[in-house]
C-alpha positions in Angstrom: -23.2 -10.6 -3.3 -19.5 -9.9 -3.4 -18.1 -6.7 -4.9 -14.8 -6.4 -6.7 -12.4 -4.0 -5.1 -12.2 -0.6 -6.8 -9.1 -0.2 -9.0 -8.8 3.5 -8.9 -5.5 4.0 -10.7 -5.4 1.0 -13.0 -7.1 2.6 -16.0 -5.1 4.8 -18.3 -7.2 8.0 -18.5 -6.5 11.6 -19.3 -3.3 13.4 -20.0 0.1 12.5 -18.7 0.8 14.4 -15.5 4.6 14.3 -15.0 6.0 17.7 -14.5 6.9 17.8 -10.8 8.6 21.2 -10.9 5.1 22.7 -11.3 3.5 20.8 -8.4 3.9 21.0 -4.7 3.8 18.2 -2.2 4.5 15.3 -4.5 5.6 12.2 -2.4 8.9 10.5 -3.3 9.0 7.4 -5.4 8.8 4.3 -3.2 11.1 2.1 -5.3 14.4 2.0 -3.4 16.7 0.2 -6.0 16.4 -0.3 -9.7 19.3 -2.7 -10.0 20.0 -5.5 -7.5 22.1 -8.7 -7.4 25.4 -9.2 -9.2 25.9 -6.1 -11.3 29.4 -6.8 -12.5 28.8 -10.1 -14.4 27.3 -10.8 -17.8 24.6 -13.5 -17.6 23.6 -15.6 -20.6 19.8 -15.8 -19.9 17.3 -13.0 -19.7 13.8 -13.5 -18.2 11.3 -10.6 -18.4 7.9 -10.0 -16.9 5.7 -8.5 -19.6 2.3 -6.9 -19.3 -0.7 -8.5 -21.0 -3.0 -5.5 -20.6 -2.4 -1.8 -20.8 -2.6 -0.3 -17.3 -1.1 2.0 -14.8 1.0 0.2 -12.1 1.6 2.1 -8.8 5.1 2.5 -7.4 4.0 0.6 -4.3 3.1 -2.4 -6.4 6.4 -2.3 -8.3 8.4 -2.1 -5.0 6.4 -5.1 -3.6 7.1 -7.1 -6.8 10.8 -6.2 -6.6 11.1 -7.2 -3.0 9.2 -10.5 -3.6 11.5 -11.4 -6.5 14.7 -10.5 -4.7 13.7 -12.5 -1.7 13.3 -15.7 -3.7 16.4 -15.1 -5.8 18.7 -14.4 -2.8 17.5 -17.5 -1.1 17.8 -19.9 -4.1 20.6 -18.4 -6.2 22.7 -15.9 -4.3 25.1 -13.8 -6.4 23.9 -15.6 -9.6 21.4 -13.0 -10.8 20.9 -9.4 -11.8 17.4 -8.0 -11.3 16.6 -4.8 -13.1 13.5 -2.6 -12.9 12.8 -1.6 -16.5 10.3 1.3 -16.0 10.4 4.4 -13.8 7.2 5.7 -12.4 6.9 9.2 -13.9 3.1 9.6 -13.8 2.0 11.5 -10.7 -1.4 10.4 -9.4 -3.9 12.8 -7.9 -6.8 12.2 -5.5 -9.7 14.4 -4.5 -10.3 13.4 -1.0 -14.0 13.6 0.0 -15.2 14.1 3.6 -17.6 11.4 4.8 -19.6 10.9 7.8 -22.0 13.1 9.8 -22.0 16.8 8.8 -19.8 16.2 5.7 -22.3 17.9 3.4 -21.7 21.2 5.2 -17.9 20.9 4.8 -17.5 19.3 1.4 -17.9 21.1 -2.0 -18.5 17.8 -3.8 -17.0 17.7 -7.3 -16.5 21.5 -7.6 -12.9 22.3 -8.6 -11.9 18.7 -8.0 -8.3 18.7 -9.3 -6.9 16.7 -6.4 -3.7 16.5 -4.5 -0.7 14.4 -5.5 -0.8 11.0 -3.7 1.7 8.8 -5.5 3.5 7.7 -8.7 2.7 5.2 -11.4 4.0 3.6 -14.6 1.9 3.8 -17.7 2.5 0.6 -19.5 1.1 -0.8 -22.8 0.6 -4.4 -23.8 4.0 -6.2 -24.0 5.9 -3.6 -21.8 8.6 -5.3 -19.7 8.4 -4.3 -16.1 11.1 -6.5 -14.4 14.0 -8.3 -16.0 16.2 -11.0 -14.4 19.5 -12.0 -15.9 20.8 -15.4 -14.7 22.6 -18.6 -15.7 21.0 -21.7 -17.2 21.3 -23.6 -13.8 19.1 -21.0 -12.1 16.4 -20.5 -14.8 13.7 -22.3 -12.7 14.5 -20.1 -9.7 14.2 -17.0 -11.7 10.9 -18.2 -13.2 9.6 -18.8 -9.7 10.7 -15.4 -8.6 9.0 -13.6 -11.4 5.8 -15.7 -10.8 5.7 -14.6 -7.2 6.4 -11.0 -8.3 3.5 -11.1 -10.8 1.1 -11.7 -7.9 1.9 -8.2 -6.6 1.0 -6.5 -9.8 -2.6 -5.5 -10.7 -2.6 -6.8 -14.3 -2.0 -10.2 -15.9 1.7 -10.8 -16.9 3.8 -13.2 -18.9 7.4 -14.4 -18.4 9.4 -14.1 -21.6 12.7 -16.1 -21.7 15.5 -15.2 -24.2 19.1 -16.3 -24.5 21.5 -13.5 -24.9 24.2 -13.7 -27.5 
């Protein structure tokens, strides 16, 4: 019998927890760049990666998707794209780490006062929310589609590529 991996942070539960000035020890956001590529040119085509389910997406997954898409775009269409991260991970994730192993029952308090420590950031996204957007030319549409397809494999939810022509 095979078990599915636990998706701890995928569900949207509880209140929004975003005020970092009241928290201590919050790790920094892992996304290094929100805009990459040719930022000085207007491109006629826009391809967006939209969510098909409501979920929380961790900043680690967003950065992996961004790196994957940029790697494909820089190889296939250098200087002919602009990739933009559309959401900033404001949600702070907490985890109550439990001690396991021999003698853990004498150390651990179980679920008593289990508020948890900050461990990362996430984006709370609803259905249809656009996560990544690539602006490009008509000649490089297929390259941008392939880049977004590869980026979608890094995200924990099903996604869809939406193509629009800009006026």
